[in-house]
N, C-alpha and C positions, 0 to 999 in steps of 0.2 A: 563709580559706585557709592563713594562717600557722600557725594552731592544727593544722589538719589535716596540714600538712607536718611539724610537730614530732612530732605523734602516729605519722605514717608513718615517720618517722626513728627514733623510739623503738621501733617495732615491728620495724624492720629490724636495730636495734642487740640487741634481745632475741634475734632469730632468729640473729644472728651469735654471741652468747654461747652460746645453746643448742648450736649447731653446733660451737663450739670445745669445749665441755664433751663433746660426744659423741666428737669426735676424740680428745680426752684420754683418755676413758674406754675407748676401743676399742684403745688402744696395746699392751696386754698380751694381748688376746685373740687366738687364730689368726687369720690373714689371711682375706680374703674381699672380696666385691663392696663397692665404695666407697659408704657411705649418704649420703643427703641427708637434711636436717632432715625430721621429720614422716613422710616416705614411706619412710624406710630405703633398701632396694635395689630396690624396686619399679620404679624407673625403668629399671633394668637386666634384671631377672628376670621381671617382670610380677607380678600379684597372686596367680595361681595357681601353686603349686609342683608340678612333675611329676617323676618319676623319672629321666627323660631329662636334665632340667635339673639335678638334683642330681649326676648322674654326671659331667656336663659340667664343673660347679663342682669337683668333686672333681680332675678332670685338670688344672684350671687352678691350684688353690690348694692342693693336697694333700689327704690323708685325713682331717685335722682342719681344719675351716674354720667361718668364722663367716657367718650371715646376719643382717643387722639388719632387724627388722620394726618400723618407726618407731623408737623408742628402746630397744626390747628386743632383746638379742643372743641368737640361737640358735646353738649350737654343734653342729656336724653331724660324726658319726663315718661315715667312708665305708670300704668295703673289709673284707675279712675280719679283718686283723690289728687295725686300730682299733676295729672293733665288739667284737671279742673282748675287747680291752683295757676297754672301757666295761661290758660287760655279765657277763663271766665272771671276769676276773682281778681285779677290785675290786668293792667294794659303794659306792664313792664316788658312783655315779650310780643307785642303786637307789630313790631317792625319786621320787615322782609330781610333776611340775610342777603346782603350783597357781596357774594362770593365772587372771584374774578371773573368767571365765565358768565354768571348771571349779569354782572354789570356791563360786560362788553357786549353780551348778545341782546339785552333789553333796554339799557341805558336809562333806568329809572322811569320808563314810560308805562302807560297802560294801568291795570288794576293789580294782576297778581304779582308782578315783580317790581313793584314800585314803593316808595316811602314818601312820607312828608305831605305838604299841602297838595301836591299834584295827585297823589293817590287819593286822598280824601275826596278831592273833587270829582275825580274819574269814578269812584266807587259810588258816592252819593248819586251822581248822574245816572250810572248805570242802574242803580235801584229804582230811581224815579222813572226811567224810561222803560223798564220791563213791566212796571205797572201799567204804564199807558199804552204798551203794546197788547195788553190783555191777558198778562200772566196770571192764571187763576180764575179767568173769565172765559167767554167762548171764542176770543180772538186766537190765540195760540193754540188752545185746546183742540179747536176745529182743525187746525193743521196737523196736530199729532196724530188725531184720529184718521185723517186721510193717509199719512205715511203708514200707520198701522195696517190699514186696509189693503195698501200697495204691497205690504210684506206678506199679508195673507195670500195675495195674488200669486206672489214669487213662491210661497211654499205650496200651493195649490198646483202651479205648473210643474212642479217636481213629480207629481202624480205617485206619491207615496215612496219615491225612490230616495236613497241616501243623499242628503245635502249637508254641506258645511254652511251653517247659519252665519258665520262671522262677517263675510263681505256684505251679504244683504242688510244685516243689521246695522254695521258701520255705516253705509251709504244712507239708510234711513235716518239715523241719528245726526249724521253731518248735514244732511238736507234740512233738518229743522233749524241747525244753526244758521244756515244759509238764509232761510225764510226770515228768521228774527233779525239777522244782521243787514241782508242784502234786499230781502222784501221777496225773493223768489228762490225756487230751487234750481239746481243745474241738472241737466241731463246726464247720463252715464256716458254718452256720446262725446260730450264736451271735452275735448282734449286738453285744453289750457287748465280747466278746473281739476281734471284728473291729474295733470302734472303738478298743480298746487297741492293737492292731496299727497303725492307722493314726496314732495319735499317737505311737507308738513310732518309727514310719518318719519322720515329720515332724521329731522331735527329732533324729535320727541324720542327716537330710540337711542339717540346719542347721549341722553341723559342718563346717569347711573353706570355709563360704561368704563372701561379701564382708561380710555383716552380722555374722558371727562374728568376723572380724577387727576390725570396728569396735569391737565390744564389748570385745574383748581390749585394744584401745589406748585407748578412752575410756569405762570402765566405768561411772564416776559419772554421766557424761552420758546414756549409752544406757540406763540403768536407768529414766529418766523419758521416753524418747522412744518412740513407736510403731514397730513394725516387726516383721519375721520373728523376731527374738530374743524378743519377748514372747510370740509363739505357741509358740516352742520350749519356753520355761519352762512355760507353761500345759499343753502336751503332756507333758512330764515329769512334771508335777504329776498329771495324770490317769493316768500309767502307774503311779506310786506309789501313788495311791489304789486303782487295780485290785488291786495286790499286797497292800495292807493289808486289803481285802475278803477276799481269799482267805486272809490269815493269820487273820482273825476266824473264818471258817468252820472252818479246821483247829482253832483254839482250842475251838471248841464240841464238836468231834467227837474231841478228843485222847484221852480215857479210853477210847474204844471199841475202839481197835486199837493194835497195836504200831506205832512210827514206819515209814512207808512211802515218804517222799519228804523233800526237803531242809527243807520248813517244818516237819515233824513233828519231825525231829532238832533243828532250831534251837530249837523251843519248848521241847524237853525239855532243851536246855543251858540256856536262860534259867531254867527252874525249878532246875536244879542250882545255878547261880552265885548265884540270889536267896537260896536256903536258906542259902548259905554266907556271904552278905552281903559279897562282895568288892567293895571299893571300886574296884578297877582293872579290873573287867569290862566290856567294850563290847558285851555281848550283849544288843541291845534290839530293840525293834520298828522302829525308824528304820533301824539297820544291816541287820536282816533284809530289810525292804522294798528298800533299795538293792542287797542282794546278789541279790535276784530279778531287779531291773533289769539288773545286771551279767551275770546268766547269759545274758540275752536279747542284750545288747550283744556279748558275746563269743562266743556260741555260734550266732547265727542268721544274721547278715549274711555273715560270713567263710565259713561252711561251705556256705551255700547258694550264695554267688558262686563258690566253688571247684568246686562240683558243676555249675554251669552252664559254666564254662570246661572242665571235664573233657568233657562231652557235645560242646561246640563243637570241641575238639581231637580228639574221635574221628571227628567228621564231617570235619575238614580233613585227618586223616591215617587213611584208611580201611584202610591196610596194618597200622597199629598196633592199631586196633580188631579187625580180623580175626585178629591175632597173639594179642591178650588172649582172644578168644572161644575160639580152638583150645586156648590152654593151659588154659582152664576146662573145656573138653569133653574134653580128652585126660587131664586130671589128677583130675577129680572124677566120681563115679558120677552119672548123671542124676537119681536119687532122692535124692541127697545134699544135705541142707540146708546151704547155705554158712555158715560161722562164721569169726569173726575169726582163729582158729588156722590156718586154711586159707592165710593170706598166707604161711606158711612153705613151702607147696607150690607156690605160685604166684608165683615171684620176678619174673617178667617183668610181670605185672599190679601187683604191689606197687611195682614200680620205675616204672611208668606213672604211678601215683598220686602218687608223690614228685615225679617231673618235672613234672607238673601244678601241684604246690604251689610248685616252684621257679621255673618259667617265667612263671606268672600268680599271683604273690604279690598279694594283694588290698588291701593297703594301700600307701599312698604311702610313709610311714615307720613305724617302730615306734612305739608310744603314747609320747609325750613323757615325759622324766624331768627331774630337776634334780640339780645337785650338791649332795650333802649337807653338804659343807665346801669350803674352799679347795682346789683341786687344781692341782698343778704336774705336767703331762704333755707329753712332748716338747718342753720348752722353753717351753711356753705356760701362761699362768696363766688358770685358769677359776674365777672367784669362786663362793664359795657362793650357792646360789640361782639359779644361771645355767641357762636352759632348755637342755636337751641331747636331741638326737634321734638315733636310730641309723638309718642309711639301709640297711635290710635287702636292699633291692633290688640295691644295689651289691654285696652279699655273695653274694646268689643268682646275680648276673650277672658275678662277678669274673673276668676272662679268665685270672688266674693260677692259679686254683682249678678252672675247668671247661673241658672241652675244646671244646664248642662252646656258649658261654654263651647265644647270641642264639637258638639253634635248639632245637626240641622234639626231645629226644634220651634216651629211657628208659635208654639204655646208661650214662648218667652214673651210674647206681645198680646196674650190674651188673658182675661181675668177669669175667674171660676165659672162665670155665666157666659163665656164665649165671647165677650166684648173686647173690642181692641183698647190696649191701653199704652200711652207714650211712657218711655223710660228715659230718665235723665242720664244713663249710662250710654244711650244711643248717640253716638257722636260721629258718624261716618262722612258728615259734611263739615266737622270742625265745630268751633263755638266762638263767642266773642266778637271782636271788631272785624276778625278776617273769616268770619263764616261764609261758606260758599255762597257766592251771588245767586248761582243757578239752582239752589237746592229745592225750591218749589217747582220748577220746570222739570228737574230730573225726576222728582216723585211722580209729577204728572205723567211723564213720558213712561216710566216703569210700570205704573199701574194700567194706563191705557194699552200700551204694547201687550203686556202679558195677559190682561183679561180678554182682550180681543183674540189674541192668538190661541189661547187656551179654551176660548168659546168654540172656536172654529176647528181645532185639531186636537187629536190625542198625539203626543209626542212620544217616539220609542226609539230604542236602538235598532239599527239595520239587522237583519236576519243573520245569525251567526257571530255576531259582534260580542266581545267580552264586556265585562262591567266596565262603567266609565271611570276614568281617572279624575279624582278630585284634587289631587296635588297641583298647586299653581305652577305655572312657569314664571320665573323671576327676571323681570326686565325693569322698564321704566314704570310697569304696573304689573299686578299679579293676575295674569289672565289664564284661562284654561288651556290645557293642551289641546291641539286641533282635533275636533270630533265631528263626526256626521250623525244625523238622525233622520228618522222618517216622520213625516207630518201626515197623519191618517185623519181624513174629515170625519166629523161626528155624523153628519148627515149625508150619506151617499146618494148621488142621483143615479136612476136607473140608465 
């Protein structure tokens, strides 16, 4: 018993030393909730972080504050001024945070979860290639239009009966990523592609989970323990393997045609740099495979979820839906094929889309960054390598910048004459060196999908259904609770 007592006392002494060390290390960080050993601030905030909680913490501790996750400090920037300081006015926070899971899963490859010269090369190549593929011109725009009309057919086949729009919307958006990356869409009967999507969704749902947090806190231990983290790693491996198979197919057909998709252009770039024998080149198959995965990460869940919110809000605000339909009907000839350029003629419709993006931002926070060096800001010291997140919801809901921040109000983006206005506080795609690579494509998808759907149907709740729930389900994204709607054609055929 005496030995056990000594061991217990030694353990308590170790905990006390750890706690005192933690208190000492946090003295120069921005203020925040008081952390306890091992669990950090979870005793006060809970395990799951929500936008409401972050805004509440900002009111209590200021626009720059610290949350401790176990022994790891997370500095949060909240409100427009602080977020602008972090994203736009300095590049001190442009690096991606290499947490244990991010490092093990993505290996500093691709665009989203990479740093340094490799990241700069992949991002620059991505921007140039998307322009070559016709982003903003008729190339990808025509493909978006085709997918939108396929979606119209699916809604029409429901014959005004209740339909859950989430799956057809997600399939349509993922098909557009396939066209951009692979050069073609996959059939819903393609078993291997459906398995790839299942694995992709499994990996995405793991982010933000309890086991994800455990992995970040105890990576060396979790690597050897069974659990959902092992399945998430296997799922990511399957998606990478799928991408490499597509790369090999493109390599075999490379000489038969001009470059038609992202893989074609990347393989051509690999040939160019190999002929120059450039030792600093990061163009290789591993980076290409991860870039493909990154396109799916950035371009599927976020856009599909925003479209689901858009239809839900049209049902919740039928007067807004009718005003959009009337603007389209009064402005465009019935035989006119809607194009992205029409946004200039449809200011109210374009404002509605921006208001959906503002009110229903689909992420809890912007993708985490880290400080590239020691930074002194507003009297606080943020050491090099500190995890930094930008609370973009706090910007999009900032009461100092928006007239009715908590209410769906398209007039946030209209002047007194009803013309569309851009606003610097509108940051759902981020800003600065890490601004979303697919921002223009996402805006094009949202505009074409929504205008074509609202031109074709009036969306309403099924008969007997109660009011729609506008509270989000909190996961890796803030998506709507499952719902069904009825698509009633505007022009009925006898």
